[in-house]
DOROVEX-982018 format. One record per residue: z, x, y of N, C-alpha, C in turn; residue in three letters. Coordinates in nm, 3 decimals. Layout:
REM DOROVEX-982018
[node [Z; X; Y]; [Z; X; Y]; [Z; X; Y]; "Ala"],
...
END
This chain:
REM DOROVEX-982018
[node [7.026; 26.925; -4.425]; [6.938; 26.887; -4.535]; [6.887; 26.746; -4.512]; "Unk"],
[node [6.756; 26.726; -4.515]; [6.696; 26.596; -4.494]; [6.692; 26.520; -4.625]; "Unk"],
[node [6.768; 26.409; -4.633]; [6.776; 26.332; -4.757]; [6.694; 26.204; -4.750]; "Unk"],
[node [6.625; 26.181; -4.638]; [6.545; 26.060; -4.626]; [6.426; 26.065; -4.721]; "Unk"],
[node [6.398; 25.953; -4.784]; [6.283; 25.945; -4.874]; [6.221; 25.806; -4.863]; "Unk"],
[node [6.091; 25.802; -4.852]; [6.020; 25.676; -4.838]; [5.916; 25.663; -4.949]; "Unk"],
[node [5.919; 25.550; -5.020]; [5.828; 25.527; -5.132]; [5.771; 25.386; -5.121]; "Unk"],
[node [5.643; 25.372; -5.138]; [5.579; 25.241; -5.141]; [5.581; 25.187; -5.283]; "Unk"],
[node [5.630; 25.065; -5.300]; [5.639; 25.002; -5.432]; [5.567; 24.868; -5.428]; "Unk"],
[node [5.487; 24.842; -5.529]; [5.417; 24.714; -5.536]; [5.519; 24.601; -5.538]; "Unk"],
[node [5.494; 24.497; -5.459]; [5.592; 24.391; -5.439]; [5.600; 24.287; -5.548]; "Unk"],
[node [5.591; 24.329; -5.673]; [5.605; 24.235; -5.784]; [5.621; 24.314; -5.914]; "Unk"],
[node [5.665; 24.244; -6.016]; [5.669; 24.304; -6.149]; [5.792; 24.387; -6.180]; "Unk"],
[node [5.788; 24.448; -6.298]; [5.902; 24.524; -6.350]; [5.937; 24.643; -6.263]; "Unk"],
[node [5.836; 24.707; -6.206]; [5.862; 24.824; -6.122]; [5.949; 24.788; -6.003]; "Unk"],
[node [5.924; 24.673; -5.941]; [6.004; 24.630; -5.827]; [6.147; 24.600; -5.870]; "Unk"],
[node [6.165; 24.535; -5.983]; [6.299; 24.506; -6.034]; [6.376; 24.636; -6.062]; "Unk"],
[node [6.308; 24.728; -6.128]; [6.372; 24.855; -6.163]; [6.412; 24.933; -6.039]; "Unk"],
[node [6.326; 24.934; -5.938]; [6.355; 25.007; -5.815]; [6.474; 24.945; -5.742]; "Unk"],
[node [6.476; 24.812; -5.733]; [6.588; 24.744; -5.667]; [6.719; 24.775; -5.739]; "Unk"],
[node [6.718; 24.768; -5.872]; [6.839; 24.795; -5.949]; [6.882; 24.941; -5.934]; "Unk"],
[node [6.785; 25.031; -5.933]; [6.816; 25.174; -5.918]; [6.890; 25.199; -5.787]; "Unk"],
[node [6.842; 25.138; -5.679]; [6.906; 25.158; -5.548]; [7.047; 25.100; -5.547]; "Unk"],
[node [7.063; 24.979; -5.600]; [7.195; 24.915; -5.597]; [7.294; 24.981; -5.692]; "Unk"],
[node [7.244; 25.055; -5.791]; [7.332; 25.124; -5.885]; [7.370; 25.265; -5.838]; "Unk"],
[node [7.307; 25.314; -5.734]; [7.338; 25.448; -5.685]; [7.486; 25.469; -5.654]; "Unk"],
[node [7.555; 25.374; -5.588]; [7.698; 25.394; -5.560]; [7.782; 25.403; -5.686]; "Unk"],
[node [7.740; 25.334; -5.792]; [7.813; 25.341; -5.919]; [7.794; 25.478; -5.983]; "Unk"],
[node [7.671; 25.524; -5.985]; [7.642; 25.653; -6.048]; [7.698; 25.770; -5.966]; "Unk"],
[node [7.721; 25.746; -5.838]; [7.783; 25.849; -5.753]; [7.935; 25.847; -5.764]; "Unk"],
[node [7.989; 25.749; -5.837]; [8.133; 25.741; -5.855]; [8.207; 25.678; -5.739]; "Unk"],
[node [8.136; 25.611; -5.649]; [8.201; 25.549; -5.533]; [8.269; 25.418; -5.570]; "Unk"],
[node [8.209; 25.343; -5.661]; [8.264; 25.216; -5.706]; [8.237; 25.203; -5.856]; "Unk"],
[node [8.306; 25.110; -5.920]; [8.283; 25.085; -6.063]; [8.190; 24.967; -6.085]; "Unk"],
[node [8.174; 24.885; -5.981]; [8.089; 24.767; -5.990]; [8.004; 24.763; -5.863]; "Unk"],
[node [7.872; 24.745; -5.874]; [7.787; 24.747; -5.753]; [7.822; 24.642; -5.650]; "Unk"],
[node [7.885; 24.534; -5.690]; [7.923; 24.430; -5.595]; [8.028; 24.480; -5.496]; "Unk"],
[node [8.100; 24.585; -5.533]; [8.208; 24.634; -5.448]; [8.163; 24.735; -5.345]; "Unk"],
[node [8.036; 24.774; -5.345]; [7.983; 24.864; -5.243]; [7.911; 24.778; -5.140]; "Unk"],
[node [7.979; 24.747; -5.034]; [7.933; 24.643; -4.942]; [7.806; 24.679; -4.865]; "Unk"],
[node [7.763; 24.806; -4.868]; [7.645; 24.846; -4.792]; [7.518; 24.846; -4.877]; "Unk"],
[node [7.521; 24.786; -4.995]; [7.399; 24.774; -5.076]; [7.346; 24.631; -5.066]; "Unk"],
[node [7.219; 24.613; -5.103]; [7.155; 24.482; -5.090]; [7.224; 24.376; -5.175]; "Unk"],
[node [7.270; 24.415; -5.293]; [7.335; 24.319; -5.383]; [7.463; 24.264; -5.321]; "Unk"],
[node [7.546; 24.353; -5.267]; [7.669; 24.308; -5.203]; [7.640; 24.225; -5.080]; "Unk"],
[node [7.534; 24.260; -5.007]; [7.496; 24.182; -4.890]; [7.453; 24.042; -4.931]; "Unk"],
[node [7.381; 24.032; -5.042]; [7.339; 23.901; -5.092]; [7.460; 23.818; -5.133]; "Unk"],
[node [7.557; 23.879; -5.199]; [7.679; 23.808; -5.237]; [7.760; 23.767; -5.115]; "Unk"],
[node [7.745; 23.844; -5.006]; [7.814; 23.810; -4.882]; [7.750; 23.695; -4.807]; "Unk"],
[node [7.635; 23.647; -4.854]; [7.571; 23.529; -4.794]; [7.444; 23.557; -4.717]; "Unk"],
[node [7.396; 23.681; -4.715]; [7.274; 23.712; -4.641]; [7.153; 23.649; -4.707]; "Unk"],
[node [7.086; 23.556; -4.637]; [6.967; 23.492; -4.692]; [6.854; 23.593; -4.712]; "Unk"],
[node [6.845; 23.687; -4.620]; [6.739; 23.787; -4.630]; [6.754; 23.869; -4.757]; "Unk"],
[node [6.876; 23.914; -4.784]; [6.900; 23.994; -4.905]; [6.879; 23.910; -5.030]; "Unk"],
[node [6.923; 23.786; -5.028]; [6.906; 23.698; -5.144]; [6.759; 23.675; -5.174]; "Unk"],
[node [6.680; 23.650; -5.071]; [6.538; 23.626; -5.092]; [6.467; 23.751; -5.142]; "Unk"],
[node [6.508; 23.867; -5.092]; [6.448; 23.991; -5.137]; [6.474; 24.016; -5.285]; "Unk"],
[node [6.596; 23.991; -5.329]; [6.628; 24.012; -5.469]; [6.565; 23.905; -5.558]; "Unk"],
[node [6.551; 23.784; -5.506]; [6.480; 23.679; -5.581]; [6.335; 23.721; -5.606]; "Unk"],
[node [6.274; 23.778; -5.503]; [6.136; 23.826; -5.517]; [6.128; 23.938; -5.619]; "Unk"],
[node [6.226; 24.028; -5.617]; [6.227; 24.138; -5.713]; [6.237; 24.087; -5.856]; "Unk"],
[node [6.308; 23.976; -5.873]; [6.325; 23.919; -6.007]; [6.211; 23.827; -6.048]; "Unk"],
[node [6.120; 23.799; -5.955]; [6.013; 23.706; -5.985]; [6.059; 23.561; -5.983]; "Unk"],
[node [6.168; 23.534; -5.911]; [6.222; 23.399; -5.897]; [6.173; 23.338; -5.766]; "Unk"],
[node [6.183; 23.204; -5.752]; [6.153; 23.144; -5.622]; [6.239; 23.207; -5.514]; "Unk"],
[node [6.184; 23.228; -5.395]; [6.255; 23.302; -5.291]; [6.386; 23.236; -5.250]; "Unk"],
[node [6.397; 23.106; -5.268]; [6.521; 23.036; -5.235]; [6.599; 23.000; -5.362]; "Unk"],
[node [6.580; 23.078; -5.467]; [6.642; 23.046; -5.595]; [6.765; 23.129; -5.628]; "Unk"],
[node [6.832; 23.184; -5.526]; [6.950; 23.266; -5.552]; [7.052; 23.190; -5.635]; "Unk"],
[node [7.072; 23.062; -5.601]; [7.163; 22.979; -5.679]; [7.087; 22.884; -5.770]; "Unk"],
[node [6.990; 22.814; -5.715]; [6.920; 22.709; -5.791]; [6.846; 22.765; -5.912]; "Unk"],
[node [6.788; 22.883; -5.900]; [6.716; 22.944; -6.012]; [6.801; 23.049; -6.083]; "Unk"],
[node [6.929; 23.052; -6.049]; [7.026; 23.141; -6.113]; [6.987; 23.289; -6.101]; "Unk"],
[node [6.926; 23.321; -5.989]; [6.887; 23.461; -5.967]; [7.010; 23.550; -5.951]; "Unk"],
[node [7.116; 23.497; -5.893]; [7.237; 23.577; -5.871]; [7.293; 23.628; -6.004]; "Unk"],
[node [7.305; 23.539; -6.100]; [7.357; 23.579; -6.231]; [7.261; 23.671; -6.304]; "Unk"],
[node [7.131; 23.642; -6.293]; [7.030; 23.724; -6.361]; [7.030; 23.866; -6.308]; "Unk"],
[node [7.044; 23.881; -6.178]; [7.042; 24.016; -6.121]; [7.169; 24.092; -6.155]; "Unk"],
[node [7.281; 24.023; -6.158]; [7.406; 24.089; -6.196]; [7.398; 24.139; -6.341]; "Unk"],
[node [7.341; 24.058; -6.428]; [7.323; 24.100; -6.568]; [7.230; 24.221; -6.576]; "Unk"],
[node [7.123; 24.219; -6.497]; [7.029; 24.330; -6.495]; [7.097; 24.460; -6.453]; "Unk"],
[node [7.178; 24.452; -6.347]; [7.248; 24.572; -6.298]; [7.341; 24.630; -6.403]; "Unk"],
[node [7.413; 24.544; -6.472]; [7.508; 24.593; -6.571]; [7.439; 24.641; -6.698]; "Unk"],
[node [7.327; 24.582; -6.729]; [7.254; 24.626; -6.847]; [7.184; 24.759; -6.822]; "Unk"],
[node [7.120; 24.770; -6.704]; [7.047; 24.893; -6.671]; [7.141; 25.006; -6.629]; "Unk"],
[node [7.258; 24.971; -6.581]; [7.346; 25.072; -6.523]; [7.459; 25.119; -6.612]; "Unk"],
[node [7.450; 25.097; -6.741]; [7.558; 25.139; -6.830]; [7.574; 25.292; -6.832]; "Unk"],
[node [7.698; 25.334; -6.839]; [7.725; 25.476; -6.847]; [7.673; 25.533; -6.978]; "Unk"],
[node [7.644; 25.662; -6.977]; [7.592; 25.730; -7.096]; [7.692; 25.836; -7.138]; "Unk"],
[node [7.726; 25.837; -7.267]; [7.819; 25.936; -7.321]; [7.746; 26.034; -7.413]; "Unk"],
[node [7.814; 26.143; -7.444]; [7.754; 26.245; -7.530]; [7.745; 26.196; -7.674]; "Unk"],
[node [7.690; 26.282; -7.760]; [7.668; 26.245; -7.900]; [7.799; 26.212; -7.971]; "Unk"],
[node [7.909; 26.270; -7.929]; [8.038; 26.241; -7.991]; [8.105; 26.117; -7.931]; "Unk"],
[node [8.040; 26.059; -7.832]; [8.091; 25.939; -7.765]; [8.228; 25.964; -7.702]; "Unk"],
[node [8.244; 26.084; -7.650]; [8.371; 26.121; -7.590]; [8.361; 26.143; -7.439]; "Unk"],
[node [8.263; 26.221; -7.397]; [8.249; 26.256; -7.256]; [8.133; 26.181; -7.192]; "Unk"],
[node [8.154; 26.137; -7.069]; [8.048; 26.069; -6.994]; [7.953; 26.172; -6.937]; "Unk"],
[node [7.825; 26.159; -6.972]; [7.725; 26.253; -6.920]; [7.647; 26.192; -6.803]; "Unk"],
[node [7.652; 26.062; -6.791]; [7.594; 25.996; -6.673]; [7.682; 25.878; -6.638]; "Unk"],
[node [7.736; 25.882; -6.517]; [7.826; 25.775; -6.475]; [7.751; 25.643; -6.460]; "Unk"],
[node [7.824; 25.537; -6.481]; [7.765; 25.404; -6.469]; [7.868; 25.297; -6.497]; "Unk"],
[node [7.822; 25.177; -6.526]; [7.911; 25.065; -6.557]; [7.963; 25.082; -6.699]; "Unk"],
[node [8.090; 25.058; -6.720]; [8.147; 25.075; -6.853]; [8.093; 24.970; -6.949]; "Unk"],
[node [8.096; 25.003; -7.078]; [8.048; 24.910; -7.179]; [8.130; 24.781; -7.179]; "Unk"],
[node [8.261; 24.794; -7.159]; [8.347; 24.675; -7.155]; [8.309; 24.583; -7.041]; "Unk"],
[node [8.282; 24.642; -6.925]; [8.242; 24.562; -6.810]; [8.108; 24.494; -6.834]; "Unk"],
[node [8.016; 24.567; -6.893]; [7.884; 24.510; -6.923]; [7.896; 24.391; -7.017]; "Unk"],
[node [7.975; 24.406; -7.120]; [7.994; 24.296; -7.216]; [8.054; 24.173; -7.149]; "Unk"],
[node [8.151; 24.196; -7.063]; [8.216; 24.084; -6.993]; [8.119; 24.012; -6.902]; "Unk"],
[node [8.037; 24.088; -6.828]; [7.940; 24.028; -6.737]; [7.834; 23.950; -6.813]; "Unk"],
[node [7.784; 24.008; -6.921]; [7.681; 23.940; -7.000]; [7.737; 23.814; -7.066]; "Unk"],
[node [7.863; 23.819; -7.107]; [7.926; 23.702; -7.168]; [7.937; 23.587; -7.069]; "Unk"],
[node [7.958; 23.621; -6.942]; [7.968; 23.520; -6.836]; [7.831; 23.488; -6.775]; "Unk"],
[node [7.726; 23.549; -6.828]; [7.590; 23.531; -6.776]; [7.579; 23.565; -6.628]; "Unk"],
[node [7.659; 23.665; -6.588]; [7.653; 23.713; -6.450]; [7.724; 23.627; -6.349]; "Unk"],
[node [7.793; 23.525; -6.394]; [7.863; 23.436; -6.300]; [7.991; 23.502; -6.249]; "Unk"],
[node [8.019; 23.480; -6.121]; [8.143; 23.526; -6.060]; [8.230; 23.406; -6.029]; "Unk"],
[node [8.360; 23.424; -6.037]; [8.451; 23.314; -6.009]; [8.448; 23.279; -5.861]; "Unk"],
[node [8.482; 23.154; -5.826]; [8.488; 23.116; -5.684]; [8.580; 23.207; -5.603]; "Unk"],
[node [8.692; 23.249; -5.663]; [8.785; 23.336; -5.592]; [8.721; 23.472; -5.563]; "Unk"],
[node [8.645; 23.524; -5.659]; [8.581; 23.654; -5.639]; [8.470; 23.643; -5.535]; "Unk"],
[node [8.393; 23.535; -5.539]; [8.287; 23.515; -5.441]; [8.346; 23.504; -5.300]; "Unk"],
[node [8.458; 23.434; -5.288]; [8.524; 23.421; -5.158]; [8.569; 23.558; -5.108]; "Unk"],
[node [8.626; 23.639; -5.195]; [8.670; 23.773; -5.154]; [8.553; 23.857; -5.105]; "Unk"],
[node [8.439; 23.844; -5.172]; [8.322; 23.923; -5.135]; [8.263; 23.877; -5.001]; "Unk"],
[node [8.284; 23.751; -4.967]; [8.234; 23.701; -4.838]; [8.333; 23.728; -4.725]; "Unk"],
[node [8.462; 23.722; -4.757]; [8.565; 23.738; -4.653]; [8.553; 23.873; -4.584]; "Unk"],
[node [8.513; 23.978; -4.658]; [8.508; 24.110; -4.597]; [8.407; 24.120; -4.485]; "Unk"],
[node [8.313; 24.024; -4.477]; [8.216; 24.022; -4.368]; [8.260; 23.933; -4.252]; "Unk"],
[node [8.356; 23.844; -4.278]; [8.385; 23.739; -4.182]; [8.436; 23.788; -4.047]; "Unk"],
[node [8.511; 23.895; -4.047]; [8.573; 23.938; -3.922]; [8.497; 24.049; -3.851]; "Unk"],
[node [8.379; 24.086; -3.900]; [8.301; 24.189; -3.831]; [8.265; 24.144; -3.690]; "Unk"],
[node [8.303; 24.222; -3.591]; [8.267; 24.191; -3.453]; [8.359; 24.093; -3.384]; "Unk"],
[node [8.463; 24.046; -3.451]; [8.554; 23.949; -3.391]; [8.674; 24.021; -3.331]; "Unk"],
[node [8.718; 23.973; -3.217]; [8.841; 24.025; -3.156]; [8.951; 23.921; -3.176]; "Unk"],
[node [9.060; 23.959; -3.239]; [9.171; 23.868; -3.264]; [9.298; 23.923; -3.202]; "Unk"],
[node [9.378; 23.836; -3.146]; [9.504; 23.881; -3.089]; [9.557; 23.783; -2.987]; "Unk"],
[node [9.649; 23.830; -2.905]; [9.705; 23.744; -2.801]; [9.599; 23.716; -2.695]; "Unk"],
[node [9.626; 23.618; -2.610]; [9.532; 23.585; -2.503]; [9.508; 23.704; -2.412]; "Unk"],
[node [9.614; 23.778; -2.378]; [9.601; 23.892; -2.290]; [9.516; 24.002; -2.352]; "Unk"],
[node [9.535; 24.026; -2.483]; [9.459; 24.130; -2.551]; [9.310; 24.097; -2.555]; "Unk"],
[node [9.277; 23.972; -2.592]; [9.137; 23.932; -2.602]; [9.071; 23.933; -2.465]; "Unk"],
[node [9.143; 23.888; -2.362]; [9.087; 23.888; -2.227]; [9.058; 24.032; -2.181]; "Unk"],
[node [9.144; 24.124; -2.220]; [9.123; 24.263; -2.182]; [8.995; 24.320; -2.243]; "Unk"],
[node [8.970; 24.288; -2.369]; [8.848; 24.333; -2.435]; [8.726; 24.266; -2.372]; "Unk"],
[node [8.741; 24.138; -2.340]; [8.631; 24.063; -2.278]; [8.591; 24.127; -2.145]; "Unk"],
[node [8.689; 24.160; -2.064]; [8.660; 24.219; -1.933]; [8.597; 24.358; -1.949]; "Unk"],
[node [8.641; 24.433; -2.051]; [8.585; 24.566; -2.073]; [8.439; 24.559; -2.118]; "Unk"],
[node [8.400; 24.447; -2.182]; [8.263; 24.429; -2.232]; [8.191; 24.319; -2.155]; "Unk"],
[node [8.229; 24.299; -2.030]; [8.179; 24.185; -1.951]; [8.028; 24.179; -1.943]; "Unk"],
[node [7.960; 24.293; -1.941]; [7.814; 24.294; -1.925]; [7.741; 24.236; -2.046]; "Unk"],
[node [7.811; 24.218; -2.157]; [7.747; 24.163; -2.277]; [7.740; 24.011; -2.273]; "Unk"],
[node [7.806; 23.949; -2.175]; [7.814; 23.804; -2.170]; [7.743; 23.747; -2.049]; "Unk"],
[node [7.710; 23.621; -2.058]; [7.645; 23.551; -1.949]; [7.739; 23.539; -1.829]; "Unk"],
[node [7.685; 23.542; -1.709]; [7.770; 23.522; -1.590]; [7.841; 23.386; -1.592]; "Unk"],
[node [7.785; 23.290; -1.665]; [7.846; 23.158; -1.673]; [7.977; 23.160; -1.751]; "Unk"],
[node [7.992; 23.260; -1.834]; [8.114; 23.270; -1.914]; [8.228; 23.321; -1.826]; "Unk"],
[node [8.329; 23.238; -1.805]; [8.438; 23.273; -1.715]; [8.556; 23.338; -1.787]; "Unk"],
[node [8.578; 23.299; -1.912]; [8.692; 23.351; -1.987]; [8.644; 23.401; -2.124]; "Unk"],
[node [8.716; 23.497; -2.177]; [8.679; 23.548; -2.308]; [8.760; 23.486; -2.420]; "Unk"],
[node [8.888; 23.466; -2.397]; [8.977; 23.419; -2.502]; [8.963; 23.268; -2.525]; "Unk"],
[node [8.956; 23.232; -2.649]; [8.953; 23.091; -2.688]; [9.049; 23.070; -2.804]; "Unk"],
[node [9.117; 22.959; -2.801]; [9.210; 22.931; -2.911]; [9.130; 22.919; -3.041]; "Unk"],
[node [9.183; 22.977; -3.147]; [9.120; 22.968; -3.278]; [9.161; 22.837; -3.340]; "Unk"],
[node [9.070; 22.739; -3.334]; [9.102; 22.605; -3.382]; [9.049; 22.584; -3.522]; "Unk"],
[node [9.098; 22.478; -3.585]; [9.057; 22.444; -3.720]; [8.975; 22.318; -3.718]; "Unk"],
[node [8.918; 22.284; -3.831]; [8.832; 22.167; -3.840]; [8.907; 22.038; -3.803]; "Unk"],
[node [9.034; 22.034; -3.836]; [9.109; 21.912; -3.812]; [9.164; 21.906; -3.670]; "Unk"],
[node [9.124; 22.000; -3.586]; [9.163; 21.993; -3.446]; [9.287; 22.070; -3.410]; "Unk"],
[node [9.356; 22.127; -3.509]; [9.475; 22.204; -3.479]; [9.441; 22.344; -3.434]; "Unk"],
[node [9.540; 22.416; -3.383]; [9.520; 22.553; -3.339]; [9.620; 22.644; -3.410]; "Unk"],
[node [9.581; 22.768; -3.428]; [9.671; 22.866; -3.485]; [9.757; 22.921; -3.373]; "Unk"],
[node [9.886; 22.902; -3.380]; [9.975; 22.935; -3.270]; [9.967; 23.083; -3.232]; "Unk"],
[node [9.944; 23.108; -3.104]; [9.946; 23.243; -3.051]; [9.825; 23.328; -3.085]; "Unk"],
[node [9.722; 23.269; -3.149]; [9.607; 23.348; -3.191]; [9.483; 23.304; -3.115]; "Unk"],
[node [9.416; 23.400; -3.053]; [9.296; 23.374; -2.975]; [9.182; 23.457; -3.033]; "Unk"],
[node [9.058; 23.416; -3.002]; [8.944; 23.482; -3.064]; [8.831; 23.499; -2.964]; "Unk"],
[node [8.753; 23.606; -2.984]; [8.629; 23.627; -2.911]; [8.537; 23.704; -3.004]; "Unk"],
[node [8.406; 23.692; -2.983]; [8.310; 23.764; -3.065]; [8.228; 23.855; -2.976]; "Unk"],
[node [8.279; 23.975; -2.951]; [8.215; 24.067; -2.857]; [8.097; 24.142; -2.917]; "Unk"],
[node [8.075; 24.126; -3.047]; [7.965; 24.200; -3.110]; [7.863; 24.107; -3.172]; "Unk"],
[node [7.846; 23.988; -3.116]; [7.740; 23.899; -3.165]; [7.789; 23.800; -3.267]; "Unk"],
[node [7.709; 23.779; -3.370]; [7.736; 23.673; -3.468]; [7.846; 23.716; -3.564]; "Unk"],
[node [7.948; 23.632; -3.576]; [8.056; 23.660; -3.669]; [8.101; 23.530; -3.733]; "Unk"],
[node [8.167; 23.540; -3.842]; [8.218; 23.422; -3.911]; [8.363; 23.443; -3.947]; "Unk"],
[node [8.446; 23.347; -3.913]; [8.585; 23.350; -3.955]; [8.599; 23.250; -4.068]; "Unk"],
[node [8.644; 23.292; -4.182]; [8.644; 23.203; -4.297]; [8.780; 23.178; -4.357]; "Unk"],
[node [8.802; 23.057; -4.396]; [8.921; 23.017; -4.470]; [9.050; 23.066; -4.406]; "Unk"],
[node [9.057; 23.056; -4.276]; [9.178; 23.098; -4.207]; [9.292; 23.004; -4.244]; "Unk"],
[node [9.395; 23.058; -4.305]; [9.509; 22.978; -4.351]; [9.465; 22.859; -4.435]; "Unk"],
[node [9.361; 22.879; -4.514]; [9.315; 22.774; -4.605]; [9.228; 22.670; -4.541]; "Unk"],
[node [9.189; 22.688; -4.412]; [9.106; 22.589; -4.344]; [8.960; 22.623; -4.360]; "Unk"],
[node [8.872; 22.525; -4.322]; [8.729; 22.544; -4.335]; [8.677; 22.652; -4.241]; "Unk"],
[node [8.566; 22.715; -4.281]; [8.508; 22.823; -4.201]; [8.467; 22.773; -4.063]; "Unk"],
[node [8.478; 22.861; -3.965]; [8.431; 22.834; -3.830]; [8.336; 22.945; -3.791]; "Unk"],
[node [8.221; 22.910; -3.739]; [8.120; 23.010; -3.705]; [8.114; 23.026; -3.553]; "Unk"],
[node [8.110; 23.151; -3.510]; [8.096; 23.183; -3.368]; [7.963; 23.252; -3.351]; "Unk"],
[node [7.876; 23.197; -3.271]; [7.744; 23.257; -3.253]; [7.714; 23.274; -3.106]; "Unk"],
[node [7.643; 23.381; -3.073]; [7.603; 23.406; -2.937]; [7.462; 23.352; -2.917]; "Unk"],
[node [7.442; 23.267; -2.819]; [7.309; 23.215; -2.788]; [7.231; 23.320; -2.710]; "Unk"],
[node [7.103; 23.292; -2.684]; [7.020; 23.387; -2.611]; [7.075; 23.415; -2.472]; "Unk"],
[node [7.145; 23.319; -2.414]; [7.200; 23.337; -2.281]; [7.333; 23.410; -2.280]; "Unk"],
[node [7.382; 23.445; -2.399]; [7.506; 23.520; -2.405]; [7.629; 23.434; -2.425]; "Unk"],
[node [7.611; 23.300; -2.426]; [7.725; 23.212; -2.446]; [7.762; 23.206; -2.593]; "Unk"],
[node [7.887; 23.173; -2.620]; [7.931; 23.156; -2.757]; [7.946; 23.008; -2.786]; "Unk"],
[node [7.896; 22.967; -2.901]; [7.914; 22.829; -2.942]; [7.985; 22.828; -3.077]; "Unk"],
[node [8.042; 22.715; -3.112]; [8.120; 22.708; -3.234]; [8.075; 22.588; -3.316]; "Unk"],
[node [8.066; 22.608; -3.449]; [8.029; 22.499; -3.536]; [8.063; 22.535; -3.678]; "Unk"],
[node [8.042; 22.441; -3.775]; [8.070; 22.472; -3.914]; [7.986; 22.589; -3.962]; "Unk"],
[node [8.046; 22.679; -4.036]; [7.975; 22.796; -4.083]; [7.873; 22.757; -4.189]; "Unk"],
[node [7.762; 22.829; -4.192]; [7.659; 22.810; -4.292]; [7.716; 22.842; -4.428]; "Unk"],
[node [7.708; 22.747; -4.520]; [7.763; 22.770; -4.652]; [7.915; 22.776; -4.649]; "Unk"],
[node [7.977; 22.688; -4.567]; [8.122; 22.692; -4.553]; [8.188; 22.675; -4.688]; "Unk"],
[node [8.297; 22.746; -4.708]; [8.361; 22.751; -4.839]; [8.426; 22.618; -4.872]; "Unk"],
END
């Protein structure tokens, strides 16, 4: 069964907001999650994970400045929109759910907080992306993966394993890291500042403070 569907939507106004919310609420109405932020493959969760592209897209849908995810409070506004538009619907007796959605209690809590998430919750939502594509383990384990994926790296790269160091110059004992799948971020390791591993055009990996370090 072909489930692909393509629709052109005007890039402004209420229709764009409604369409964006409809898509991000699909996992809730399908019963996969109770809160759209917890379905990591939707645009809203991607925006909460730090994706500038997703944030700018949702800012545009809301009619906010494209870089206003935080400054124009677009993050909170969109969360309120999702919970307001996505409330579950019950029957006339208010007993059985006839359309799944966000619970009334959850909606009230989100609206009371004006869509704000706690720092701890925001960190949790970002951490789930941090280790994508990273190889962690002993030096021997990381070197083995590096050799198996050798063609992905520049000939100048002689070793795959690198000590996972912290901002203050210390190292995590016995733990080595490599990023065999491109750009990855390791965040708040043992309470330390984020470290970003990026692959340059030549295939080399460089390290620096992560964008939006916690």
